[in-house]
N, C-alpha and C positions, 0 to 999 in steps of 0.2 A: 346177365339177365335179359330176357327178350322183352321188347316193347309190347305193350298191350294194344288193343285196337284203337284206343283213343289217347294217344300219348300227349297230344298238344293240350287237351283240356285237363288231363290229370297232372302233368308236370308243371305247366306254366301257371296253373291256377287262374286261367283266364275267366273273365266274366262277360256277360252280355247275352243277347238272345240266342246266338248260335250255340254257344257252349252250354247254356242252360238247358237247351233241348236235349243235348247229348248226355247230360248228367243223370237224368231220370230213366228208370228201367222201362216204363210204359212207352216212352217215345223212342226207345233204342232201335226198334225195327224200322221206324220211319227214317231215322238217321242213317241206318245202313242202306236203305233203298236210295236215299238222296246221294250218298257217297258212291253207291254202285252206278247210279245213272250218270254221275259226273265223270266217273272213270271209264264209262262205256265209250264215250267219244274218243278218248285217247286209245282205248283198246282196239277199236275198229281199225284205226290207222295202222296198227301193228298185228292185225289178225293173221296175215300171211306168215309171220314168223312164229306164231304159236301153233304147234302141231299136236300137242298133247294136252287138250283141255281137261280131260278127266284127271290126269296125273297132277296137273296144277291145282285142280279143284280139291283133290285129296290132300295135297300139302297145305293149302290155305285153310281147309276145314280143320286139319289137325291143330292148327295154331289159333283158331278162332275160339271164342267163348261159347258156352252152351246155347244161348239164344241165337248166336250167329250160325252155329252148326245146324240148328233147327231150320233156319231160313234157307240155308244152302241145300239141306235135304229136301225141303219142299220144292225147291227149284229143280232138283235132280229127278224127283218122282213125277214131274209133270208129264201127262200123256202126249202132249202135242210135240210136233217135230222139232220145235225150237227150244224145248225144255233144256236139253243138254247144252245147247249154245248159250242160253240165258244163264245157266249155272256157271258155265265157263267164264262168261262175261262178269258175273258177280264175283267169282274168285279173283279175276284179274283186277276188278275194282278194289277189292280188299287188299290185294298186293300193292297196288298203287297207293292206297290210303296209308298202309303201314309204312311204305317207304317215305311218303311225305311226312307222316307223323314222326318218323324216326329222325329226319334231318331238319325239319322245321324248327324245333326247339333249339337245336345247335346253331342254326343260322340266326335265329332271334337273339340267342345269347351273344353271338359275335357282334351283331348289330348293336345290341345294348352296350356291350363293352366299348365299341368304337364311339357311340354317342356319349357315354360317360367320360371317355378319354378326351374327346373334343371339348366337353363342358369344363373338365378340370383344366385343360390347357387355357381355355378362354378366361377361366376364373383366376388362374395364377399369372397369366401374362398381362391382364388388364391393369393390376396395381403397378406392375413394372412400367408400363407405358405411361400411366398417370404420373408416376414418380419422375420419369424422364421428362415429361412435359412440364411438371412443376419446377424441376431443376433448371431446365432450359429457360423457362419464363422468368426465373429468379435471377439467372446469371446474364441473360441477354437484355440489353436496353430495348425498351419498346420502340418500334418504328412507327412514327407518326404518318398518318395518311397525307397525301399531297393535298394542299388547300383547294386546288381546283384542277380540272381536267387539262388545262393548258400546260401544266408542268410535266405531264407524262406523254404529251404528243410530240413525237420527234420533229425537230426543225422549228419548234415554237419556243422562244425563251421563256423562262419562268418570270412571272410578274414581280416587280420590285415593290417591297413593302412601302406603304405610304409614309413619307417623312414630314413631320410637322414643320411648316415654314410660314413665314409672314411676308408681307409686301411693303414696299416703300415707294411713295409717290413724291417726287422732288420737282419743284418749279422755282424759277428765279426771275428777278427783274433787274437788269435785262436778261433775256433768255440766252441760252448757249453756254451757261457756266458748266464747267467740268465737275462731275460728281465723283467723289471718292468715299468709299465705305471701308472703314478699318484700314485705310492706307492704300486700298486697291482701286484703280479707276474703273468705273462701271458705265460711263457714258456721259451725255450732256443733257442739260435740262431743256424742255420738260422730259422727265424720264420716270418710268415705273420699273422697279426691280422686284421680281416675284419669288426669289429663292433665298431669302435671308432667314437664318436660324433665329428662333425666339431669344430675346435678351437685349442688352444695351449695345449699340453700335456707334462708333465715332463717324459722323458724316461731315464732309467738307464740300462746300460749294465754292469753287474757285473761278472767279470771273476776271474780266480785264481791270475792273476797279478795285479788286481785292478778293479776299476769301472770308467765308463765313463758316465757323466751326460750331457744330451742334451735336450733342448726344441725343440719340433717338432710340426709344424703346420699341422693339418689335414684338408683337404678340401673334401667336400661331393663328393662321387663317383670318387675319385681319390686315388692314392696310393703314400704315402710318403715313402722315402727310407732313412735308416740310416745304415752306414757301418763304423765300428770303429776297429782300431787295439788296442788290450788290452795288452800292455806290458809297461815296465817302461820308465820313462823319467827323466830329470835332472832339478834341480833348482840351480841357482847360486845366492848367497846372497851378495849384495854390501851394506856395512854400514860403517859410519865413526868411529865406535867403535865396539868392540866385542859384539856379542849377542849370546844367547842360543836360540835354536829353539825346539819347542815341538808341537805335534799334539794330542790334548786331553791330556791324561796322559802319552803318549809315547814320550820320548825325541828323537830328530832327530839330531845326531851329524854331523857336517860339516867335510869334508875332508880338506886336505892341501890347496886346491884351493877355499875354502869356497863354496863347492858344496855338494849337497846331491841328492840321487836317490829316486824317489817316483813313486808309481803306477800312471797310467794315470787318469785324472779326476780332480775334484775340491778338494782342500785341504785348510783348515783354519789353518794357521801357527801362533803359539804364539811366539812372539819375546820379549826377555827380557834382560835387563842389570841392575842388582841390584845396582851396585855402582852409576850409574847415575840416578837411579830411573825411568829408561825408561821401558815401557811395552806397547805392542801393539799386535793386532790380524790382520793379513793380509791374505786375500784370494788369492789363486793362482791356476791357471788351468794348469795342467801338460799334455803336449801332448806326446803321445807315441813316443819314440826314439828321442825326441827333447829337446833342452835346453831352459829353461824358466828363465828369470832374474827377481830377486826380489830386488828392490832398497829400502833401508831404509832411509827415510828422517825424522829425529826426529824433534820435535818442538824446537824452540829457547827459551833461557832463558835470564835472566838479571844478571849483576854484578853491585853492587853499592859500591863505594869506598868513605870513609870519612877520614878526617885527623884532628889532634888536632891543627894544624897550617896551614896557607896558603900554598898550594902545588898544583902542576899539576899532572894529572893522565895519565898514558900510559898503554894500554892493548894490548898485542901481538905486541908491537912496534908501535902502532898507538895511537895518542893523543886522550884521551877521555874527556878532559876538566879539569877545576879546581875542586878540591874537595870541596864539595861532588859531585861526578860524577857517572852517571849511563850509562851503555852500554849494548846493546843486543848482545849476543854471542851464539854460538852453545854449545851443551852439550859436556863436556869433559874438558881437562886441558887447562889452560890459564896462561900467564905470565902478572903480574901486577907490574908496577913501579910507585912509588910515589916520586916526586921531590919537596922538600921544597925550600924556598928562599935561604937558605945557601948552596944549591946545594949538599946536602948530600942525596944520593938516597937510597930508601928502595925498595927492590925487594921481590916479593911473587909469589909462584906458587899455583894456586887454581884449584879446580875441580868444574865446573859448572854442576849442576844437573837440573832436571825438576823443582825443587823448586828454586825460585830466591835466589841468593847469596848476602850477605852483608859483606864487608870487612872494619873494622875500624882500622886506623893506628894511633898510639900514637908517635908523633915525639919528645916528650920530653925525650924519652928513647934513649939510645945509640943503634945504629944498631947492 
């Protein structure tokens, strides 16, 4: 089937001012003239190749519709010298128009197919990309941005995170005492230490006259102060019996007032009485220039008294009951009296030690 003179408007169903003008019969002649004028420019460029205008006009006229053939006939019947030429031009314009009309819908269809194909590809590929992005974001750990620009500049080390620390200011009298924190030497007084972790630290000020031990609590971004006088102090020993005192392997003799002078700080004193079997280690904290009292309270022991005949028992003048009798006493010397029924008393002086004491009295023998 051959294409009509207006294939584009008829097939594509196009709308708009241009195609609306071609759709009405009264405006058809004006549309033909406009198309002919447009094709005339192209035809003039190829006029040399067209030798048979009349034959061409006849062929085009046979394919044109009735109004178009009438227009071409009017052009052919014109008396002026250019009538034949105008008719030929008009025929060529119609030929060009028919050619354009024949291929333009096909080209438009191809373009439409390509556009629809591209849209479909974009529609179907976008979910796949979104799914891939979602999968990657779910499986990969997020990468945190650098805290500052210095970390990504070559040659510049990354800044170290701020660590909470506290400070210690240590002074002593006299000055020059060695400062130890948690067993590690840090310098000599007066001294400020600025890198201590928050918490309790064992601080020692070690001077020529002795050492002072102090627990110090460090708080972040604050300064703790310790000020100690490092010179001797005194210890007064109060005990119910004589004791010898030593510190480690060094004996510490007491003066006539049962006192001894010691460097300031903590001391572990070894107390002993061999005769009583008493032995103990007592800690004491000596304060510079002050007296510290150390009271010895030994453990109690027992004395058990038996008799070969019925008798009553008295210990240090107090009745202890009938024999056999047991009494709790302090370490040291005690007086024991045994009184039988015939009122013949037996007196004994015993020494109570850490080990319980047993006294057996034979009343059959003469006192």
